[in-house]
N, C-alpha and C positions, 0 to 999 in steps of 0.2 A: 506595424512590430518595432518593438521596443529594441533602441539601439543605444549605445554608447552608456549605459546606465552602470552605477556600483552598486550590487546588490549582496547583502551579506543572509544567509540561512540559518536561521535557529532552528536543526532538527529535532526529528525524536527517533531517527533513524541513524544508520549508518552507511555510509556511502556505498561499500560492497557488500554482501549477504545470497542469501539463498534463492530469494525469490524476488522478481521487477518490482523496483518503486516508486511511484509517480511522481514523488518530491524529485529523485534522481533523474527518472527521464525529463521532467520539464526543465529542469536547471541545468543540464548537460545540452539543451538544446537554445536554451538562453544563454549560455556562456559563449556559444560563438559571435553574438554580437554584444555581450557586456561581462563585465568584468564581475564573477560568480564566487564570492567565498562560502562553504558551507560548513559550519563547525556540527561536530557528529555528538549524537545523542549521548547527552552527559553523564557518563559513569559512574556508579557509585564505588566506595572502599571496598564494599562486597565483591563486586566485579572485579578489580584491583588484585583482591587475595584469589578469587574462584581463577583469575588469569593465570599468576604467580603457581599457583598447584597443578595447573594443565585441565582445570574440569571445563572451563569455557574459553572461547579465543576472544582475546583483548589484547589490544595494543600496549603492553604493560610499560615498554621503557619510552612511550611517547607522553602515556599518562603521565610518569612520572618526571618527564621534562628530560631522562638520558637522551633520547633521542629528540630530533627538532619535532616540536609539536605542529608547526604549519610547514604545509608542502605544497607542491605543484602538480597535480595529478594528471594525466590526458583521460576523458571521456571515452566511452564506445562511440560518442556522436562527433569526433573529431574536433575535440574543444577542451579547453583547461581551466580546471577549477583551481582554486585554491584551497586547501582541504585543511581542517582544523582538528586536534583531537583536545577535547579540555581536561582538566585535570580531575582526578578522582573528586567528587561529591559527597556528601554524607545521605545515607537511604532517609525519607521522610515518610512513606506510606508505612511504617512501622507503626507509628502513634494515631489516634483520632483525638487525643488531646491539643487542642488549637494553640495554646501559647507554646507547648514544647515544639508541634510544627512552626511557628512561625519562628523560634529561634533559631532551630536549624535551618530553615529556609533563607533564612536573613543572612547566617555565614555561606552556604551556595552561592547565593547571588556576589555576595562579596568576592568570590573566587572567581566567577561567572566575569564577573565586572571586570576583573585585572586582569582576565583574559582578554574582554574587548578592549581593553586599555593596551595589552601588547600588539593585536593587531591593528591598532589604529595607528600607532608608532610606526609601523611598518608600511601600511597601506593607508592611502587617503581616502577617509569613508567621509568627506565632504557629500553633502547632498544626497544621502545612501537611501536605500529602500531595503528596509526590512522585511524580511517573511518569516513569521512565526508558522513553522509545520509542525501542526496536530501537535506542539510544547507549548500549552499555554502557560503552566506556570512560569517557565524560565523568559518565556515571551513578555509577560504581564511584570515578573522582577525586574526585568531591565528596561523596561519601554522611557524611553525618551533619553537615556546614557548617553547615545551617541549621537543624540540629534538627529533623527533620521527623519528624512524629509517626507518618507509616508513608511507605516507599519500596515502588512498585509496579514490575514491571519488565514493561513491555507489551512481547513480541515475535512479531513479525506475520510474519515469516521465517526459515527456515535460515540457517546458517551453513557455510560451508566454504572451505578454502584455496583453492581456486579463484577466489573471491569476495569473501575479507576477508582482512586480514592476520592473523598468527597472533597477533598483541595483542587484536584483537578478538575472537578467539575464545575465549581465555586468559579477556578480561575478562567475556565472557557468561555462562560458566560459574559465574566467581567470584560475581558479581553473582545469578547465579540463585539461589546460596547464601545469600545475606546480605539480599536483599530481603525484605519481609514479605511479598511476593507476587508470582507470576508469571503473566500472563494472556498466551494465546497464540491464534490465530487457527484452529487446526487440532486436530485427535484425536492425530494422528502428531505435531506439534511439540508437547503435552501429555506425550505419553511420553516426550521425549527429555528435556524438563526437570522432570518429577516426580521422577526419579534424585536430582535434587539439591535440591528443596523440596517438601514434601509439600504444599504451599499452592500448587498449581499450575491453573489452571483454562482454560475455553477460552469465547471469545466470538467466535465466527466473523462475518465480515465480511456486511456486509448491502448492502441498495438504498436509495437517495433518492427514496421512494415520493412528495415532493412534487414532482419532477420529472418521473417516469416515469408517474407516472398518470394522465396525459393522454393519453396516445400507446399506440395497440394496431396491432399488425399484423392482416392480414386475409387469405385465400386471393385475395381479387382483384388486391391488389397484386403487381405483376410480371409479370403475365400478357401473353405475348406480347414480352417482352424477355430478354435473355440473363441467367442466373441470375445473382447474387452471393454468393459465400462469403466471408463478412466477418470482421476480427479488430478490435479497438480497445483499446490498451494497450500499455504499451513494450513492444517489441523489441529481448530481449536473448538473451544466452549460453542462455537456457531455449529461446528459438525451435528447432523440429527444420527445418530445412531441407530435408532430402534427402526427408522427408515430402512438404511442398508441392512441391518439384521434382516428385515422383512424381504426385502428384493432380493439377495443372495440366498434364502432360504425358498423364497418362490422360483429361482432362475439358478439351480444349482450347478447348471453348465456353463455360466456365463463367469467370466473371470471379473472380480472388482478390484481395481487398483488404485492403489491411494499415494502420491507421490509427493512428500514434504517434510516437514519439521512437524513432530506430533509433540504442541504445549497442553494438551491434555490428554493424559495418559489412559484415564477411563474408553478413551474411544479403543485402543490395542487390547486393552483387558477385555473388553466386552466382545471384542470382534477379533479375536486370535483364534477361536472356535471353530469357524468356518474354513474350509479346505481353500473355498473359491475366494476367500478373501486377502490378498496381497498387499502388504506396506513397504513402502520402498522409500530409500532416504534422498534428501532433496538434490534436486541437480542446477546445475547453473542456468541462468536465463538463456545463454545462447545455442545451449544443449535441449530447450524446451520443443521447439518445432519438429526436430525429427522424432523425439520422443512422443509428441502428440498423436502423430500419423499410425502409430502402432495401435489407436483404441477406435473403435467403431463409434465410439459415442463418449461425449464428454460431458459429465456432470455438474452440477453445483448443489449439493444437497443439505444447505441450509434448515436449521430450524426455523420455526416462526415466531420468532421474538418481537420484541417491540425495538432492541438497538439494532439488529439486522434490516428494519424499514431503511436504515440509513444509507446502505452499501449497493454501489455500483462494483460489481467484480469485475476485476480485471481480467480473468482469465476467461470470462465471457468470448469478447474479443479478440481473445488467442485463439479458443477454442475456433470461433466461426474464421477463422485469417487462415489457418489449413483445409477449412474447408468441412469439420468435422459437425454433426447433427448436434445440437445443445438441449440437455432436458436438466430443469431446474424446479426446485418447490417456488411454492408462492409467498417466497420470505419475502418480498419487496415488489412495488410495481415500477415495472422496468418496461411502459410502453413503445419505447423506442428499438423495441426486439420484436415487438409483434410478427410475425410470420416469417420470425428465424428461430426461434427457441420456443420450446416444447416447455409447459409450466403444467406441475403436478398440485392436485388440491389435496389426496387422500394418497394411502401406501397405495392400495388397487391401482389407483390410477395412473403411479409412477412405473409400476413395474409394467402394465399394460403399454404404456406410450415407450418404455426401454425394448417392448420385443418387437412392438411396430416399428421403430424407428432402425431395429436389426434385420428386420426381413424386408425392407423396401429403401434401398439405397438409389440414388436419383444423380447422376453428375451434372444435371440442371441445377438440381439445388446444392450441391457442392459448390459449383461456380455463382451464384446467388450470394451463397455466404460469405465466399471470399471477397467476390465485391462489395457488399457491405461491408463487411469489416476494414477493407481498404480505405473506407471512407473516414474510419475513425483512428487514424496516425498518430501518433505521439508529436509529430511536426505539425498538424494544424493545432491540435491540443496547445501548445506551446504557444503558436500565436495568438490564439483566444485569452491564453494566461496573459501574456505579454501585453495585450492590447487593453486588457483590463486597467492592469496598473497604469499602462498610458494614460487612458482615461481620468484616473485619480489624480498624477499627476497634473494633468491638464486642468482640473478643476480647481484643484491646489492653487 
């Protein structure tokens, strides 16, 4: 177990938010025995303006330095984190011109390094462990600036040109090569990264048993009501619109409920015409367990895209943790779920599996799903994550 270390995370996410974040879960647990500094996603001037106008939620005062950028917060895991908001940066994804990109990025790295220098004045960063969490451009841009003892690249998703700027893909590859180790969240993702760095490992997503262990699905729930097939999570380009439209047409008496932030407007535009499809706003992570037991089935309806092969969906363990049957498309190879999750290869098979799962509830299967999910706690994942870091330190 990793203990007594100073860890600074260059993150691509916020700390708070509408969904569970693997980075936040792991660092919250590592902070029990280590000093953790978390720098939030570096927002841009555009984010600042939208925040001032009230179009998005943004820590405007902290971004501007009116309020303290660095504060101590308590996590949901009974640990304390040094939480940092970066000053606003210039946007870079607007240009494909490499010279303009280089100039703008250089300016951003100067701002970011000044922030790191201010942190170092208040907190000793000697023998620092630097974790770049899916933010390769900034991780690469400040590499070595703090004379970090070890640099870990935590890559929890794939990248392609449909979802990321070319510069992000280039930085991802370069950081993989130069980091002391790369930690991924799926076997498929590891296969891609190990080409660049032999010290590439897998720590898969987990489930927060502290909030899920009190909730359990039973076969008596849902009797004499319309069946609910549900999904909780982000609704983005991965989502298979045609599949859900087909299923909703074939199962008109079943309610299909989708809860989460919609970043791909075509989803609602295409599916709003169906009376049995409902969209709900995001809910807080601690509300998810009691929300899930309303469902009869949890689904992961992702398209068969190359980038989706990298995914290890966090939500699968959450569905299983309350005992829900899970049905997903064959978007990725996830053999660890064999026997616990149903996988469909066609639209008709998806509908057929949904029918079968709704008609045959089994208390023994519910218990087995819960027992399986209990083996995949974030506590166990954090121990594995910390052990990898410790092994890198020992080797150095």
